[in-house]
N, C-alpha and C positions, 0 to 999 in steps of 0.2 A: 431626417432617414425615421420611416417608420419601418417597424416591424413585427409582421400581424404573422409569417408562416416560420417555423424556429426550426432544423433540420439539426440533428442531435446523434454524427457518428460514434459510434460506440454505448453502450449501456449497460456499462460494468457497474463497478464503486462509486466512480464519477457522474456518469453521463447520463446513469439513470433515473440519477438522485437531482440534479439541474435540470434535467428533459421534464423531471413535473416538476418543480417548483418557478419553469416558467410557466409552465402549462397551470397552474395552478394561479396563476397571475391574465389567463384567460387568454392567453397565447396560444395557437393551434401550433401544437409540436408532434412533428414524425421524427418518432426514435429510429435509430438504423443499427439492426446490426448482424453478424455471418451468422449470430446461434441462432439456430432456428427455434426453438426448447423455449431460449427467454425471450424471444419475438412472440409468438404464442401463449407464453405465462404471462408477459405482458400485456397482450390485447385482451385477458379476462378482466383483465385489473387487480394482477395477483406481481406478486415481487418473487425474483429469481438470487437474490442477495439477503442479508440479514443486515436489517439497519430500524435503528428504531426511529418511531412515527412515518418511513417513506412509503408503509405502506397502507396506508390511511388515505395519504396523497396520490399515490399513483392510482388510486382505487379510486377517487372520486376522480381523479383530470378522463380517467378512461370513461366512466358512467356518462357523464358531462360533456362526454366530446370534444376534450381541448388535445388528448395525448393518445397519439395512435404507433404502432409500430411496425416494420418493416426489413426484410434482408435488403432492400436496393433504395439506392437513394432517387429524392424527388422533390421537384421543385422548390426553393420557399427562400428566402430572406436572407436569412443570416444560418450560415453553417458551423457549428462547435465539432473541433472535432478533439474527442476523447477518447483515442485508443493509446494499447501498453509498446511505454519503448523502454522494454527492457535492456539488459548490454551482454556484451559477448565474449568469451576470453579465447588464449590459444592454447594451445596443448596441453601447458602444464598450469594454465589456471590464473593467468597474469594478461597484462596489457587490455584491460578491461576499456570496449569500445561499444559505443550506445548501437544500439540493430534501429533504425530508421524505418523497420521495411516495413510495419505496420500503417504508419504514419504517407510512405508513398504512397503503399494498397489503398487510403481510405483518400488520400487527395486525386487519387487517379480513377477512386468512382465516382464521387462528388463533383467530378472538374467537367461531364456534362450534360451536369444540370444548371451550370454558373450562366446568369445574364448577367448585362451592366448592369451597377449600382448592389451589388450581393456584398454583402461581407462573410470572410472564413476567418474565426478564430480555431489555435490553435493553443487545447488544453491540457495538452499529453507535457508534461514536466521535464523537458527537450535539455539536448547539451542547447551550449550556443551557437547560433547560427540557424541551429533547426527551421524555425520559419523561414528565415530566406530561403531553407532549401525547398519547402514546402511550398513557397511559391515557385521555384525555380517549376514544381513539377508542375504545379497547374498550367502555368503559363505554357509547360511543352505538350501538354495537353488541351491545350483551347490557345492557337494563337491566333482564331477570331476576333481574342478579345484583348486587352490591355492592364497590366498588373505595374503595383508598386516599385519595381527592382529596374523595369527600362522607363514609365513615365511619372512614377511621383502621386506627387496631389492631383492631378490628370488624367489617372490611371480608372480603369471601368469597374475593377474590382477593389474593394477594402482587403488588407490583410493584415490580423493582429494575435498575439500572445498575451492570455490571461490563465495562467496558472492557480489550478485551482488548489487550495489552502487551509485545506478542512481536516476536521479529527473522526476520527471513524465510530461511531459510534455517536455521532454528537452532526454529521453532516448536514442534514434538514435544517436547524438554525445554522450551525456556523457561514453555509450559502449565501443566510439572506444575512446576517449578523456580522459579520469578519468582513474586514478590508481586501478593495482586490487592487491589485498591481495590473496595469495593464499597455501592453506596449504592441505601439504600429510601428510598422514597419516609414512612415510616415505620419506627423502630425494627425492632416486628416482620419487613416484610421485608427489611431488610438482616440479623434472622437466619434469616431463610429462605434467603436465597439462599449466608450463607456458609456454612448446612450443605451445598447442594446443592455447591457450587465444593472445598468439604473434600474430597468423596469424590475430586478426581482433584489438589487441591494440594497442593501439600508443602511451598509458602512461605506466609504467612501473609495472611488473610483478612480484612484491616481495615475494618469498617464505620463507613458515614457517612452521609450526608445523597446523596441522587439529584444534587441540583442542585452539592455539592461534589464527587464521583465523574466528572460531567461533565468538570467544572474541571479538573480535577487531572489527566484524556487528553492534554486542548486544551494545558495548559501544559507539559505532559512535549514532546509537540511541538516545542510555540513556544521553548522554550529551547533544544532541538537546532535551530533553523529559524535564529535568530539568529547560535548559536553557528559554522552553515554559512557564515551570512551576511558572519560574517567574513573568514570563509577563503576564499569567492569574491572577495569584492570585494578583499582580501589581493593574490590571483592575479592579478586584473586590472591594481591599482599594479602589480604588480614586471617585468611584462609590457613593461607603460611603462617601468619605468624599468630595463630589458634586467639583471635580478637572477634568478635560478632558484628560486621561491618555492617549490622543495620542498625544495631546500637551507637557505634560509632559513628554515621554517618548522621543521626538523628545528633548524636553529641555537638558535632562539628556544625552544622545548620544552625547553631542557637547564635551561631556569631552572625549579627546582622550584615556583613556582605557576604555571606556565604550561602548556598544554598546549592550543596549534591546535590545527582540525579538518583535514582534507583537505579539499582543492577539489577541485570537479567538472567536470560539461557545464551544473551544474543542479541544480535537487530534484525527483523525481519521488513516486512510491508514493500507496498510498491517504489517508496520515494525514498526512506532515511537509508534505506540498507541498498542502492541504486543510485542515487543523485551524486549524490559525495566523487561517485568514479571518476562522471563526466569531467567533472573538473583538475580531476588530475592526468583525464586524456587529455585537455586541455594547455597544460601546460604542467608537463609530469616536472621538472625543473624543481619546479619554487612551490608545490601543494605540499611539504612535505608532511607540514602537521597532518591532512587531512588524510593522504596517506596509511599512515603511521593511525590515524583515528579506523580507519576502517581495517587495519588489518589485524586490529585489538579487538574489535566489533566483531569481526569474521572470526577471528580465532574462540571467541568464546562458547560457542558449543563443543569445541572441541575438549575443552575445558572439563566442563560439566559431563561431558560422554565418561574422559578418564576417570572421573569420579563413580559415574556406574560401575564401569568394569571392572574399579579397587575393589566398591565397595563386594562386586561378582565373587572376588577372589575370595575376598577374607570371609565369605558365607561359605566358600569350598576349604578352605581351611579349617573351619568348624565342626563342614557336614564331610570330608573326604569321598563317600560314598553315593552323593547326589551328585548326577548327569547334570552339566549344563542345562539342557533342556526342563529338568527339573524344576529349577526357580524360574520365579516369576517376577517380573519387573512393571508395574505401574507408571505410566509416564502421563502426566496429569497436564490435557492442555497442548494441543500441536496449533493455534490458531498465531498471527502471528502477537498480536495484545488481546487482552483479556474484554471479551463479551460480545468477542463477531467471530461469520465463520471464515474469515480471510485466513486463507494458506498460503499468501503470494509469502516469496522472501522467506517464510516463516523458521527460526530458530529452531525453534520447536519440534518442528518437522523432521528436521535435517535431522534433529537428537536421535527424535525416535524411530526414524529407517534404520541407524548406526546402531542405535541401542537392538534393537533388532537380529539385525550383524550379526549379535556377541553368541545369538545360540539358544535366547533364553526366551521363557514365554512372556508376552510385551500383553498387556492389558489399555489398549486407549479408551484414555476418559475424555473427553471434549463433548460439550452438551447442547456446542450449535451445529454440529454438524450430523447427519442421520445415514449418513455410511461412510467409511474408510476411504481416502483418497487410491487411488490404483497404485502408489509408490508404496501403499503399506499392505498388497494385498497378498497375505503369506498364511501360510497356513496355521501360525504359531505366531500370527497378534490377531487382536481382534478387539473391535467394538465395545467399550463396556462400561456398566455405569461407576460412580462412585464406589455405591456400599458393594458391587461387584466384585471390585476391584482390588478395595482396600481389606477384603476377607478372602485373599489367596495372593496379595503380592509379599513377597520376598523381600521385596528392595521398592519403594516408592518416589517419586522424581517430581518433582514439580518445576513442570518448565511456562506456565500462565497463570496469574491469579488472576482465577476469574470471579467472580462474587459468589457463584454456587461453592465453588469448594471454601470461601472464608467463610460459611456459614457453617461447617465441619470440619474447623482448625484442629479443636482435642482430637476429633479421632484421625486424623491426617497425623499430626504430630504424636500419637499412641502407636503410631507401628514403630518396630525397631530401627531402621533402615528407613530412614527422611533423606533426602537433597533436595535442600530448598533454594534452587536459583532465585526463584522471584522474594524473596522476604515474605513470604504467608506465613509461617510461624513465627518468624522477628527476629 
């Protein structure tokens, strides 16, 4: 099977790098996104996200004519779908369930362009069964074609699931170097998808079933979530016991079989903060540890916020004539992890919103964004440089361990009230 033209549905943090890497192998890549501004930016050879090395790859691919973007799907040999899969909850914030509307919309949009022999791959991290659901949506839109769920190996269209497993900040390299788990709805579907990914992947392409591939990605992120929850819970306990958790972890990790992760302000991003809920939803009676880990990590931002509130109350006790609006809190970092601009599911962003609700002035220091998100668009909240924030802050709250913050550890540590949620000061 030859893949000369590849359609990438979704040009976000995973879709655009994936499209660019395929284009760098001199394949014709048509990127599709509903965001006209993103489409225009890419067609200028520029990027609308922060990701090291990506700008060079995209610029070269566009200039050489191998990558272009549009808002509507066009005919291709293979279609890759990388759209958001958030979750929704009930009115009490419980019963987390996957929201597959973006996959459905992408399926219905690309279905018009399908022809016999095409391959459709779902890359979006999804609950078990989502690939099969996508196949049903495609079949409903194109009754003139046959699909694996009804015609098995003889189907007109091949369908597979290949979840991304890359680290933000290293996406371009890891798309090429990392092994890929490729789950087909049939063995021939998996074989076709493996052939596609071997165009760019230097790691191993490992075939399996679609359901196993879906569960593999959820398992990887749930494993990380459980281990982060242990570290976050430990940090809370150590605070209560007046123990430096960073020193404690450093000492404990000297054991040859112990590797405790680093505590933080919570867990964010489009994967670890979301994916474990898909397992909990699928098996609520048995996913007890996974649920508890999610609850621990979801609760960490509230604990950080309580420390900010306590610090403000202490300042009022020392200065009883000071109004709340006279006090300034500097929130260092609102991205979900260091040195990126991605705010999705960011605990730091959530904490900063809640700090603003305490009535104090808020100085937001985030070197990777040019303007505050709408959720922080309030009169008493402003984007500031680190020097500006440190000059004005009564309380400094370190929420993300950006490299630029690490370069000014002495200045940050010199402030009277510092809440360090990420171990910047050690």
